[in-house]
N, C-alpha and C positions, 0 to 999 in steps of 0.2 A: 110081368112088370115092363113098364115101357122104357125104352132107353131114352136118355137125354142126349140130344146131339149137341155138337159144339155150337151150332147157331142158335139154339134154343137157350143155351148158356149165356152166351153173348147178349141176346135180347133181355134175359132175365137180369144180368149185370148192369145193362144200359138202362133198365127201368129203374133198379136200386139206385144208382148213381143220380139219375135224374131226380128222383123222388128224394134223394138226401141234398142235391142242390137248391131243390125248391124250400126245403125246410130250413136249410142254411140261410137262405136269402131272405125268408120270412122273420128269422131272428134276427138277422143285420138289420132289416128294415126296423123292427121293434126297438133293438138296441140304439139304432140311430136316432129314432123318435126321442127316447128316454134320455140320451146325450143331448139333443137339442132342449129338451125342457130343463135339464139340471144345470148345463153349461152354456156360458154364452160363445158358443162356437161361431156365430154370425160375425164376431170381431175377427177370427183368423180368416174367415171367408171373404170379408169385405178386403182384406188385406193382401189376399190370393192374388196374383197377377193373372189369373186365368178362372175366376170363379164363375158358377151357374147362379145368375142373378135369383132365378125362382127358388134355389135351394136356400140361398142365403136368406131370402124374405122368410121362407118357411121355416127356418131355423129361429131368425128372430123372432118370429110371431109364437113359436112353440115356448120359447125362453120366457116370453113375458105372460104367457098364461098362468105360471105358476110362481112368478115374481111381481113386486110391486113396481110399477113403472116410476121412475124419478120424476120429481117435480121439475120444470124447466124455466118457466119465464121469471118466477118470482125471484129465485136467486140471481139470475142473470142480470136483472136490472138494478140490484141493489149495489150501493157502493160498498168498499171494504170495509169502512166505518160501520155502515148499516149491518152488514153480514156479522161483524164482531159484536155488537150489541145485541143482535138476536142469538148468536151463539151463546152469548153470556147469560141471556135470559131463558134460553132453553136448558143450560147446565147449571142452575143454581139450585141448591138445596140449603133450606133453612136460611136463606139470604146470603150464602156464601157461594164463590165460584167453586165449582168443583173441578179438580184436575183429571183428566182423561187417563184411564188405565191404557196400557199398551194395546191390550185388546179392543178397546173402544177407539182408539187412534187407527187401529187398523180397520175396523169396520167403517169409520168416517173415510178413510182413504178409499176403500173399496168402493164406497157409494159414490164417491166423486169420480173415480174411475169409471164405473158403470154408466153413471150420467153423462160422462163426457164422451163415451163411446156410444151411447145411445144417440146422442145429439149428431156425433158423426156418422152414424149409420144413415140417419135421416137425410144427411146432407148428401151422403153417398149414392143413395137411391135418387135422389133428385137429379144427381150429376149424371149417371150411368143410364137412366132410364131411357134417354133418348136413342142410345146405341145398343139396347137389348134386342137380340134376335128372337125368333119363336122359339127356339130351343133352350133358351135361356142365357146363352153364350153373349158375351159382351165384347163389342167390336174393340180391336186392339187399337192403341194410338196410331200405328202405322195405317191400318185400315182406315181410320177417321181422318188422318192427313190425306190418304189417297182419294177418298171421296170429295174432300174440299178442294183438292188440287183439280179434279175432275170437274167440280162446279164452276171454279174460276176459269178454267178453260172454257167452258160452255159460255159464261157470261160474256167473256172477252170475244169469243166468235160472234155471238148475238150483237155486240155492239159495234161491229165492224160493217 
């Protein structure tokens, strides 16, 4: 029988550990995808001080693959009075206005929250897009200010 040397044992251990890490990484990626599609993690990413732009957009797109996007402009252009009339029309049964249950109220609040966050995300994308680096990092305000100051200095030197 062959003797197993310590170097062979080290190599085998390394291979097993590497294999385990690859398996763990694949499961982590799958879990992350599932989390993106089930939960609006793009909201937290948008609020993170140093998010990865491409990862946030990926999370946003994955989430909306499994959820209905909220309507935007129709409700936005309506006055409060028009919204109330529309609400009453939609919530009448047999000609009577129906009071919402706590569950229905929560669902409406959640819908409004997601609609608001959806609008915020779209605005966030437009705002940060000029400052996204190739790796998805977004320039910090200090970096943006430094670029602006450098440009101002170059402009003032050109005008002399």
